[in-house]
N, C-alpha and C positions, 0 to 999 in steps of 0.2 A: 982579197977577200976577206980580210979581216976585218973590214966597212963592213960587207954585205952581212959575215954571222952578227956583228953588233947590231944592225939592223933588225935580223931576223929574232935574235931578242929582243928588242924593241920591240917589235910586231905583237910578239908572244905575251909579252908584260901587257900591254895594252890592250890586248884581247882578254886576258885573263882575271885584268881589274877590273875593266867594264862590264862585264858580265856573268859575275860569278854564281849565278845559274842555269849558263849554258850548260849542255851537252855536246861535245862534239864528236862522238864517235860517227866514221863516215858512212855507216851502216843507220839505215831507221830512216827518219823523218826529222830526225835533230841534227843541230852542229851547223855552224858558221856558213859554212861551204853550203850548207843545204837552203838555212835560212835567211842568208842574206842573195841570195841567185837573184831575186828580185830587183834590186838593186845593181848588180851588172848588165840586167838585161835590160837596159834601159841605155848601156851603151847602144843598144840603135838607135838612141835618140841624141848621142852626142853633139855638141854644139864644137865646131874649128877652134881652135886654141896654140897656142906655140908648142914649147918642148915640151912644156909639161903640161898632163888633160888629168883631170879624177873629178869621183863623186865622197860630196864630204855627208855627213846626217845621222840620224840614227831612229828608231823606232821600238815596239815592242810586240813579243808577242806571244803562243800558247803554244808548248810541246809536253810531251812524255817525260816525266823527270828521267829516265836512263833507257835505255834501250830495251823493247821489254815490259816495261812498266804499263800498267792502266791508269795512273794517276796523271793528273796535268797540273803542270809549275805555269809562270807568267817567266817569261826570257825577257832580258835587256837584246837590244840588237844594235850595237856599236858599228858606225858606217865610217869606214875609211878607205878609198880607191885611188892610188896615184898610180899613173907612168908617164916613163920620161923617154918622147921620142919615140911613143910606139914600141921600146924594148923591154924597158927594166919595168918592172911592176913592185909596188908594196900595197899591200891589202886585207884590212880583217875578212875578206872572203876568199880573196885565192891565194894569198900567202906573198912569199919576196919570192920571183923568179924571173923570167930572163924569156919573153918571144924570140928565137934563134930564129926560128921560119916566120916573117909576118908581113903577109901577104894579106890584099882586101878579105880574100876566102877562107886562106889559111892561117891558124896561127898555132907554133908548134914548140916545147923550150922541153927547160929543164926549172923546178921550182921546190920549196921548199915551204911545208905547211907545219902546222901545229893541230895534235890530238889531243884536246883537253883532259881526255882519262875520264875517270869515274870515282866519285867518293860514296863511302857507302855508307856514309851519314847523311847522304841527300835522300833516303827511302827506308821507312825501319824493315823492307822487304830487303833488302842487302845488310841486313844486321847481323855480322860474322864474317861478310865477304872482306876480302884485303879491298884497298885501294887501288884506282887503276893511275901512276902518274901519268903528268902531263906527258907527251914527245913529240920531240924534234921528228916530222920525214921527211925522207927526201922523194922525190920520184920524176914523173916526165906527163906532159900532158899535150892535148889538140885538142881545137876549137875552128870546126871547118864551116861553110855557110854556101851554100847554092840558092837564089831565091830566099823565099820567105820560111828555109828548113835549114836548122842550125844542129851538127851534130858536136859532140860533149864527147874525150874518154882520159882517163888518166890510173898511171897507175904508180903508187908509194908502198916505201916500207919504211917502217919503224925503227929508232935508233934508240932507243932504251930499255933495260932491262926493270927498270922500274915502272915502267910505261909498257909499251910492247914493241916485238920484235919480228911481228906479222906484215902482211903486203896484202893491200888491198887494191882493186881496179873497179871501174865504176865504167860505164857509158850510159849516155842521156842526147836525149830526141827531142828537137822542138819544135814550131811550128810559128810562125809570129806574123800579127796582122795587125791593122790601123783599124778600130772603130768608126773615128771619124778623127780633127784636125788635130785632136788634144788627148787623144786616148787610144793606146794599143793594147792588145790579149799576145799572152803567150803563155802556151799547152804545151805541155811535154814531158814524157816517161821518162823512167832508168830505172838502170840494175844494177847492185852490187855482186862483186866475187870478193871472196877472201882466203886464202889460206889455212890451212889446219893452227898454225900457230895464232894466227887473230884468231881465231873465232875460238879457242882453248882461254885465250886469254880475257875475252869479253862475255862471252857465253858458259864458258864451261866451269864446274865447282868440285876441287880441291875434296882428297878425303876427310881434310882436316876443316872443310868449310861444309859437308856435307852435313844435312838435320835431315828427320825424316821426314818431312815434310819440301824439304832441296837434295834431292839425292845429286850422288857424285856426277857428275860428266865429262867427258871429254869431244872440243868440237873437231868437226872434219872440214876439210877443202871443200869451196861449193856454193854455188850463187847462196847469198844471206837475204835479201830481199827484191824487192821489183814495187815499182809507185807509180804516180802520175803528180800531177803539179796544174796550179793556172793561176797565173800572173795576169794584174790589170795594173797598165801603169797610165797615171794622168798627169797631164803638164802644165800646172800653174800660168808658166813660162818657158821659154826657151831652158830656162838654166836651174827651174825648182818643179821639180815633182813630190808624189806619194806615189806607192805603189803597194798595194795588198796581194799576201798571195794567201792560197791554201795549199795543202802540199797531207799525201798519205802513202804512206808505206806499207807491205805487206809482208811480214817476216815470213823466208822461208830456210829450211836446211839446217843445220845447227843453232842460228838463231832461232829460230819458231820450236824445236827440237826441246831448246834449253830449259830444265825449271826453272830459270830464271826469268824466261818469259812468260807473263802475266796476260798479255794480249799480245797476239801477233801482226792486228792493225796496228798500226803508228800513224801519229797526225802534228801536224803543225797548222798554227793558223800566225798573220802576222801582217805588220803594217811598216811601213818605210818611208820618213818626211827625206829627201834628198836635195843637194844643192850641186849643179854641174860645172867644172871651171876648164 
């Protein structure tokens, strides 16, 4: 257990150090969970290996400055995803976890993830708002496959009073197919739900933070967004690939109603160069 905690801390530190501008809230089109999914989608192309299999690389992208922002900023995309014997994994995209169920068509288990919070200094619109500290989250995940279809779902809870102590759930449905021998395409849709604690933390405005143009607001439990994405993966060889992704999400519920939401449409575009081993 001590080794797992140390590994989680190292992964969180690596993620934070390599991409200071990225926004990791689960809702919206930002966060490594969304932004690096193009690399994990290449698992359909994975080469056969020994006990250790993985993907390393990196890329760049453009995303909203914070969830609800109408400004776009550049983001760095550090890619590190390693799996041991199909069971334990450590990833800048998936977190630290264990595939307790690891059948060819179904993977399920617990994991730790990192919500990187929000820095009020990232955008002038957030002046006067409290920072939201990075938060380690504990949760469970499911990934299922049926032919060319894939379904993903997860549930996670934050454990930081300075970050968030809310609950977030997501569901994702995607279809993957080959264009030719080197090129694959993944088209998907997803949705996020959050409880009141999460919605208030990220989208709420306290009386102390309220201004004439930013009234006090308390978030409610419910769906916070729905969206879609398109990923194209081109294989230069069996091991080297490049992926390009476009993603859009429309904020709803408290995420949309919040005075912090300048624009309900949240977007991301990015490209990754990776190496499979």
